[in-house]
Steps between C-alpha positions, in 0.01 A plus 500: 500500500728773636442859400772764496492766780449766224194331356357447846548862586344624167195285558465623861516855370184424294326418831578828640267815496383649275502192287380250759481222239291198615699175541279331235581757236869507583508112491359501157736791373813363653442125476560463880259309709265685747642307788858611431384861456304485822814350676715792360248750621492352853873484515520870402244597751700310771798721407286809546420581134160655438291264274122519563267265337399620155138394553443748769519874481631703796165445667591124535866558609595370831623746755848363457481574122385856567775551755752369247373735234528798732854406609612427143374832367591730787838589358377566141459838352209622302626376169576148628153481657336587176 
């Protein structure tokens, strides 16, 4: 089944902080297989998008995820960071 780019983007947004929804939960809510969601997350990561695993807090992030978070938030002002 093909999903629209808009739907894919909306689901990927739910994987972003501060939501960090687990794939299992998103799969149930959206009716999309966990395998498809994992593939989308890996594709987004390959393009440089910051998508850490929901099951780990910042303590479990890889150094690559931490660097991506710093780079992504560097240009934000106080309101955007909040």
